[in-house]
C-alpha positions as CSV (number, residue, x, y, z in Angstrom):
1,M,3.8,-12.3,223.9
2,I,5.7,-9.1,223.1
3,H,7.8,-8.9,219.9
4,A,10.3,-6.1,219.5
5,V,11.9,-4.7,216.3
6,C,14.2,-1.7,215.7
7,F,15.0,0.4,212.7
8,T,17.1,3.6,212.7
9,N,14.4,5.8,211.1
10,F,11.0,4.8,209.8
11,G,10.6,5.3,206.1
12,P,7.5,4.3,204.0
13,Y,8.6,0.7,203.6
14,H,9.4,0.2,207.3
15,L,6.0,1.4,208.2
16,A,4.3,-0.9,205.7
17,R,6.3,-3.9,207.0
18,L,5.5,-3.1,210.7
19,R,1.8,-2.6,210.1
20,A,1.6,-6.0,208.4
21,L,3.6,-7.6,211.2
22,A,1.5,-6.0,213.8
23,A,-1.7,-7.2,212.1
24,L,-0.4,-10.8,212.0
25,L,0.7,-10.7,215.6
26,A,-2.5,-9.2,216.8
27,G,-4.4,-12.1,215.2
28,R,-2.3,-14.4,217.5
29,G,-3.0,-12.3,220.5
30,D,0.6,-10.9,220.5
31,R,1.9,-7.3,220.5
32,L,4.6,-5.5,218.5
33,I,6.9,-2.8,219.9
34,A,8.8,-1.0,217.1
35,Y,11.8,1.0,218.3
36,E,13.0,3.9,216.1
37,T,16.5,5.2,216.9
38,A,16.0,8.8,215.9
39,G,13.4,11.1,214.6
40,D,15.3,12.1,211.5
41,E,18.2,10.9,209.3
42,R,20.3,12.9,206.8
43,T,21.1,9.9,204.5
44,Y,17.4,9.2,203.9
45,P,15.3,12.3,204.7
46,W,11.9,10.7,204.6
47,E,8.8,12.7,205.4
48,R,8.0,12.4,209.0
49,R,4.7,10.5,209.7
50,T,3.1,10.9,213.1
51,D,-0.1,9.0,212.5
52,A,-1.4,6.6,215.1
53,E,-0.1,3.1,214.4
54,T,-1.3,-0.4,215.1
55,F,1.9,-1.1,216.9
56,D,3.7,0.6,219.8
57,R,6.1,3.1,218.4
58,V,9.0,4.1,220.6
59,V,11.4,6.8,219.4
60,L,14.7,6.7,221.4
61,F,15.8,10.2,220.3
62,P,12.7,11.9,218.9
63,D,14.2,15.4,218.5
64,R,17.7,14.2,217.2
65,T,19.1,13.4,213.8
66,L,20.6,9.9,213.7
67,E,24.0,11.0,212.6
68,E,24.3,13.3,215.6
69,V,23.6,10.7,218.3
70,P,26.8,9.1,219.8
71,A,27.1,5.4,219.5
72,G,27.3,4.9,223.3
73,A,24.1,6.9,223.8
74,C,22.2,4.7,221.2
75,A,23.3,1.5,223.0
76,E,22.4,2.9,226.4
77,A,19.0,4.1,225.4
78,M,18.1,0.8,223.7
79,T,19.2,-1.1,226.8
80,E,17.1,1.1,229.0
81,A,14.0,0.7,226.7
82,L,14.4,-3.1,226.7
83,D,14.8,-3.2,230.5
84,R,11.5,-1.3,230.7
85,D,9.5,-3.2,228.1
86,R,10.9,-6.7,228.6
87,P,10.0,-8.1,225.1
88,D,9.8,-11.9,224.7
89,A,11.4,-12.0,221.2
90,L,13.6,-9.5,219.4
91,G,14.2,-8.7,215.7
92,V,17.5,-7.0,215.3
93,V,18.6,-5.1,212.1
94,G,22.2,-6.0,211.3
95,Y,25.2,-6.3,213.6
96,A,26.9,-3.0,213.0
97,R,24.8,-0.4,214.7
98,P,25.3,0.1,218.4
99,E,21.6,-0.2,219.3
100,S,21.5,-3.5,217.3
101,M,24.4,-5.0,219.3
102,A,22.8,-3.7,222.5
103,M,19.6,-5.6,221.6
104,A,21.5,-8.8,220.8
105,R,23.4,-8.7,224.1
106,W,20.3,-7.9,226.1
107,A,18.5,-10.9,224.5
108,R,21.5,-13.1,225.4
109,R,21.6,-11.9,229.0
110,N,17.9,-12.3,229.4
111,R,17.6,-15.6,227.5
112,R,15.2,-14.2,224.9
113,P,15.3,-15.4,221.3
114,S,16.9,-12.9,218.9
115,V,16.5,-12.8,215.1
116,L,19.2,-11.2,213.0
117,M,17.5,-9.2,210.1
118,S,20.2,-8.9,207.4
119,E,20.6,-8.0,203.8
120,S,24.3,-8.5,203.4
121,Q,25.8,-10.5,200.5
122,S,29.3,-11.9,200.1
123,V,29.7,-9.9,196.8
124,D,28.8,-6.5,198.3
125,R,32.5,-5.6,198.9
126,P,35.9,-7.2,199.2
127,R,36.0,-9.4,202.4
128,V,38.9,-9.1,204.8
129,W,39.6,-12.1,207.0
130,Y,39.8,-10.4,210.4
131,K,36.6,-8.4,209.7
132,E,34.9,-11.7,208.8
133,M,36.0,-13.2,212.1
134,I,34.4,-10.3,214.0
135,K,31.2,-10.8,212.0
136,I,31.2,-14.6,212.9
137,R,31.4,-13.8,216.6
138,R,28.6,-11.2,216.3
139,V,26.4,-13.5,214.2
140,N,26.7,-16.1,216.9
141,L,24.9,-13.9,219.3
142,F,21.7,-14.6,217.3
143,D,19.4,-17.6,217.4
144,A,17.9,-17.3,213.9
145,A,17.9,-15.0,210.9
146,F,15.5,-13.2,208.6
147,V,16.9,-12.2,205.2
148,G,15.8,-11.1,201.7
149,G,16.8,-13.9,199.4
150,P,19.2,-16.8,198.7
151,S,22.4,-14.8,198.4
152,H,21.8,-13.2,201.8
153,R,21.1,-16.6,203.4
154,D,24.2,-18.1,201.8
155,Y,26.4,-15.3,203.3
156,L,25.0,-15.8,206.8
157,V,25.5,-19.6,206.5
158,D,29.2,-18.8,205.7
159,L,29.3,-16.8,208.9
160,G,28.0,-19.7,210.9
161,M,24.2,-19.4,211.0
162,P,22.6,-22.8,210.3
163,A,20.7,-22.8,207.0
164,D,17.6,-24.2,208.7
165,R,17.4,-21.2,211.0
166,V,17.1,-18.6,208.1
167,A,13.8,-17.4,206.9
168,L,13.2,-15.3,203.7
169,G,11.1,-12.3,202.9
170,Y,12.8,-9.4,204.7
171,N,13.0,-7.0,201.8
172,A,9.5,-5.7,201.1
173,V,7.8,-2.5,200.2
174,D,4.2,-1.3,200.2
175,N,3.3,-2.9,196.8
176,P,-0.4,-1.9,196.8
177,F,0.5,1.8,197.4
178,Y,2.9,2.0,194.4
179,E,0.5,0.1,192.2
180,A,-2.5,2.2,193.1
181,R,-0.7,5.6,193.0
182,A,1.0,4.9,189.7
183,E,-2.4,3.9,188.2
184,A,-4.0,7.0,189.7
185,W,-1.4,9.3,188.1
186,R,-1.8,7.6,184.7
187,N,-5.5,8.3,184.8
188,R,-5.2,12.0,185.5
189,I,-5.3,14.4,182.6
190,D,-2.5,16.4,184.1
191,G,-0.6,13.4,185.4
192,R,2.4,13.9,183.1
193,D,2.6,17.7,183.4
194,G,6.2,18.7,184.0
195,L,7.7,15.3,183.1
196,P,9.7,14.5,180.0
197,A,7.7,14.3,176.8
198,A,9.9,11.5,175.5
199,P,9.8,8.0,176.9
200,Y,12.4,7.6,179.6
201,F,14.5,5.2,181.6
202,L,14.1,5.8,185.4
203,S,16.7,5.2,188.0
204,V,16.2,6.0,191.7
205,A,19.3,5.9,193.8
206,R,21.4,7.8,196.3
207,F,24.1,9.7,194.5
208,A,27.0,7.7,196.0
209,P,29.9,5.7,194.4
210,E,28.4,2.3,194.9
211,K,25.3,3.3,192.9
212,N,27.4,3.3,189.8
213,L,25.7,6.3,188.2
214,I,28.7,7.4,186.2
215,R,28.8,4.2,184.3
216,L,25.0,4.3,183.8
217,I,25.4,7.8,182.3
218,E,28.2,6.6,180.0
219,A,26.0,3.6,178.9
220,F,23.1,5.9,178.3
221,A,25.3,8.1,176.1
222,R,26.3,5.0,174.0
223,Y,22.6,4.1,173.7
224,R,21.6,7.6,172.6
225,A,24.5,7.8,170.1
226,G,23.1,4.7,168.3
227,A,19.4,5.4,168.6
228,E,17.1,7.1,166.2
229,P,16.8,10.7,167.4
230,T,13.0,10.8,166.9
231,T,12.3,7.8,169.1
232,A,15.3,7.8,171.6
233,W,14.5,7.6,175.2
234,D,15.6,10.1,177.9
235,L,17.1,9.2,181.3
236,V,15.8,10.3,184.7
237,L,18.0,10.1,187.8
238,C,16.0,10.6,191.0
239,G,18.0,11.1,194.1
240,G,20.8,13.1,195.7
241,G,23.9,12.6,197.7
242,P,27.6,13.1,198.1
243,T,28.6,12.5,194.5
244,A,26.1,14.9,193.0
245,D,29.0,17.0,191.5
246,D,30.5,13.9,189.9
247,V,27.1,13.1,188.4
248,E,26.9,16.7,187.1
249,R,30.3,16.4,185.4
250,A,29.4,13.0,183.9
251,V,26.2,14.4,182.5
252,A,28.1,17.3,180.9
253,R,30.7,14.9,179.4
254,S,28.0,12.7,178.0
255,G,26.9,15.1,175.2
256,F,23.3,14.3,176.0
257,G,22.7,16.5,179.0
258,H,19.5,17.7,177.4
259,A,18.1,14.2,177.7
260,I,19.1,13.5,181.3
261,H,16.8,14.8,184.0
262,R,17.5,15.1,187.8
263,P,14.4,15.9,189.8
264,G,16.2,15.3,193.2
265,F,15.2,13.3,196.2
266,L,11.4,12.6,196.1
267,Q,9.0,11.5,198.7
268,A,6.9,8.4,198.0
269,D,3.8,10.0,196.3
270,S,5.9,12.3,194.1
271,L,8.1,9.4,193.2
272,S,5.1,7.3,192.2
273,R,4.3,9.8,189.4
274,W,7.8,9.2,187.8
275,Y,7.2,5.5,188.1
276,A,3.8,5.8,186.4
277,F,5.1,7.2,183.1
278,A,8.6,5.6,182.9
279,G,9.2,3.1,180.1
280,G,11.4,1.0,182.3
281,F,13.5,1.0,185.5
282,V,17.3,0.8,185.8
283,L,19.3,-0.1,188.9
284,A,23.0,-0.1,188.0
285,S,24.6,-0.5,191.4
286,A,28.0,-2.0,191.8
287,S,27.1,-2.9,195.4
288,E,23.4,-3.2,196.5
289,P,22.3,-5.4,199.4
290,W,18.8,-5.6,197.8
291,G,17.4,-2.6,195.9
292,L,14.0,-1.8,197.3
293,V,13.4,0.8,194.6
294,A,13.2,-2.2,192.2
295,N,10.3,-3.6,194.2
296,E,8.6,-0.2,194.0
297,A,9.1,0.1,190.2
298,A,7.9,-3.5,189.7
299,A,4.8,-2.8,191.8
300,A,4.1,0.2,189.4
301,G,4.3,-2.2,186.5
302,L,7.8,-1.3,185.0
303,P,10.2,-3.7,183.3
304,L,13.3,-4.1,185.3
305,L,17.0,-3.7,184.2
306,I,19.0,-4.7,187.2
307,S,22.6,-5.0,188.1
308,S,23.7,-8.6,188.8
309,R,25.3,-7.3,192.0
310,S,21.9,-6.3,193.4
311,G,20.5,-8.6,196.0
312,C,17.1,-8.5,194.3
313,A,18.4,-9.5,190.9
314,E,17.6,-13.2,190.9
315,T,14.4,-12.9,192.8
316,L,12.8,-10.0,190.8
317,V,14.5,-10.8,187.4
318,P,14.4,-14.5,187.0
319,D,15.5,-16.5,184.0
320,P,14.8,-16.6,181.1
321,E,15.8,-13.1,180.1
322,W,13.0,-10.6,179.5
323,T,10.5,-12.5,181.6
324,T,10.4,-9.4,183.9
325,G,13.4,-7.6,182.4
326,A,17.2,-8.2,182.2
327,R,20.3,-8.4,184.4
328,F,23.6,-7.0,183.5
329,D,27.2,-6.7,184.7
330,P,27.4,-3.2,186.3
331,F,31.1,-2.9,185.5
332,D,30.6,-3.4,181.8
333,V,29.3,-0.1,180.2
334,G,28.6,-1.9,176.9
335,R,26.4,-4.5,178.6
336,I,24.4,-1.8,180.4
337,A,23.9,0.0,177.0
338,E,22.8,-3.2,175.5
339,A,20.2,-3.7,178.2
340,L,18.9,-0.1,177.7
341,R,18.7,-0.7,173.9
342,G,17.1,-4.1,174.4
343,L,14.2,-2.6,176.3
344,A,13.7,0.6,174.3
345,D,13.6,-1.3,171.0
346,R,10.8,-3.6,172.1
347,P,7.2,-2.8,171.0
348,E,5.1,-1.2,173.6
349,P,2.7,-4.1,174.1
350,E,5.7,-6.4,174.8
351,R,7.1,-3.9,177.3
352,L,3.8,-3.6,179.1
353,E,3.6,-7.4,179.3
354,I,7.1,-7.5,180.8
355,G,6.1,-4.9,183.3
356,R,2.9,-6.9,184.2
357,R,5.0,-10.0,184.9
358,A,7.4,-7.9,187.0
359,R,4.4,-6.7,189.1
360,E,3.2,-10.3,189.5
361,V,6.6,-11.5,190.7
362,A,7.1,-8.6,193.1
363,S,3.6,-9.1,194.6
364,A,4.8,-12.2,196.3
365,W,7.4,-10.1,198.2
366,G,5.2,-7.5,199.9
367,P,4.5,-6.5,203.6
368,E,2.5,-9.7,204.3
369,R,5.5,-11.8,203.2
370,F,7.7,-9.8,205.5
371,A,5.3,-10.5,208.4
372,Q,5.1,-14.2,207.7
373,G,8.9,-14.4,207.4
374,A,9.4,-12.5,210.6
375,V,7.1,-14.8,212.6
376,E,8.7,-17.9,210.9
377,A,12.2,-16.7,212.0
378,S,11.1,-16.2,215.6
379,E,9.5,-19.6,215.7
380,I,12.5,-21.5,214.4
381,A,14.8,-19.7,216.8
382,P,15.8,-22.3,219.5
383,T,16.5,-21.6,223.2
384,P,19.3,-19.1,223.1
385,R,22.0,-21.0,225.0
386,L,21.2,-24.2,223.1
387,A,21.6,-22.3,219.8
388,L,25.1,-21.2,220.7
389,A,26.2,-24.6,221.9
390,E,25.0,-26.3,218.6
391,R,26.6,-23.7,216.3
392,K,29.5,-24.9,214.2
393,L,31.8,-21.9,213.5
394,T,33.5,-21.6,210.1
395,P,36.1,-18.8,209.5
């Protein structure tokens, strides 16, 4: 049996998931084809890996950047690839990209089960009724779904997907890699060279409005204003993007620019060094389908301070508070500052224990869990036409 999956551009966590899925399928005598839309992507400029893989890797536009490929060309190339490879089951990322919809329609025409892989939540952004109706029609092209957690499942159920056809475990990273690399950096004599001497909060995010970095900087300024100067933590903002100038101005306004560091967009190994020596991780997003960087930070053993709007919040930061960290309202600067202060004021042994528990929780949501969930979703998908007939639509 041939399984097919498509991602726009393979980053480290895509490869970790695909390798785990390929291994699980191989044990069943099955095969995985992983389609990659383009060889590069401006939004996430991951380092290109060309190593031999345990799955069949097919790049639709190997010498193109994703943002430069017309929508029609993406859909046409995907349809041609599927006509050639004839997979028996399809895993489709979302319902917005043209190649995703081409996969869904090909599966319907050819009576192949299709699984919608989604990380959308109802709270991600204001919902407009006519757009929701379009989504309902698109969701009904699929026979089952594979999502990150309960909030993602609930949204798809609202869009008409039966709850018993939704599997969990989609959002996963290479936990062993981040755990091992962070530990390796900590054990190196020169591991901390070039990093802040002071303890620091670490945030890893694209510099974009939804990441809420301006409020995070304002909250950090409040924390620093009330902290003892000799023990106050710094703030590190890893990433880059369209609002870099706004971030620069916010840093200047804060009065604590000397304590806010911006090392830029980092590849996985370089980023693991910043995880290794951070005192805690902060994800302040106002809208965040999941927040895979929180998985990475937890794998590295960091306490988590997570926005309640992040899809990972309830999974990685369960109640009671300070089990693995704390959740906060991302629109309340005072609450964010309280979370920063609450972590920094804790004794180091307690912080280390919180980080250990975060690693333990995140370990259950790694590549193997992704593989299990992907297979589960394909197995609960009924015969395509029967699925559509049974579906009860709700606007």
